[in-house]
C-alpha positions in Angstrom: 103.0 106.0 103.7 101.4 103.1 101.8 103.6 100.8 99.7 103.9 97.4 98.2 107.0 95.6 97.1 106.7 92.7 94.7 109.1 90.1 93.3 107.8 88.4 90.1 104.3 89.6 90.9 104.3 88.2 94.4 104.0 90.6 97.3 107.0 90.4 99.6 106.3 93.4 101.8 103.6 96.0 102.2 102.3 98.6 104.6 99.1 100.7 104.7 99.4 104.2 106.1 102.6 103.5 108.0 103.9 106.6 109.8 107.5 107.6 109.3 108.7 110.5 111.5 111.8 112.8 111.3 112.1 112.3 107.5 114.4 114.8 105.8 117.1 115.0 103.2 119.6 113.8 105.8 117.2 111.1 107.0 115.3 109.7 104.0 113.0 106.7 103.8 115.1 103.9 102.3 114.0 100.5 101.0 116.7 97.9 100.4 115.9 94.4 99.2 118.2 91.6 98.0 117.8 91.1 94.2 117.8 87.9 92.2 119.4 88.2 88.7 116.4 86.9 86.7 113.5 88.3 88.7 111.3 91.3 88.1 110.6 93.8 91.0 107.9 96.4 91.5 107.6 99.1 94.1 104.5 101.3 94.4 104.6 104.1 96.9 102.0 106.7 98.1 102.9 109.3 100.7 100.2 111.5 102.3 100.4 114.1 105.0 98.4 113.7 108.3 95.3 115.2 106.8 95.3 112.8 103.8 96.7 115.2 101.1 98.7 113.3 98.5 102.4 114.4 98.7 104.0 111.8 96.4 103.0 108.8 94.3 105.3 106.7 92.3 105.8 103.3 90.8 109.0 101.6 89.6 109.5 98.3 87.8 113.0 96.7 87.6 113.3 93.7 85.3 116.4 91.9 84.0 116.2 94.0 80.8 114.9 97.4 81.8 113.9 99.9 84.5 110.6 101.7 84.2 109.4 104.4 86.6 106.7 107.0 86.9 106.1 109.6 89.6 103.5 112.2 90.4 
């Protein structure tokens, strides 16, 4: 899994090809971050299998006024 989490365009956390094992419906990958009322947040995620095949790609932007997301 590769991801980047940003607050007001500043990267707060990221990982490149981080392995998560035992992921399932009962044990999902969960990201939780504290949120400031007037800030804008972005999370971009790409999940690949061990051979490099893209399984999931998504981007979400949460701002004080709206939530925008896209997934492939």
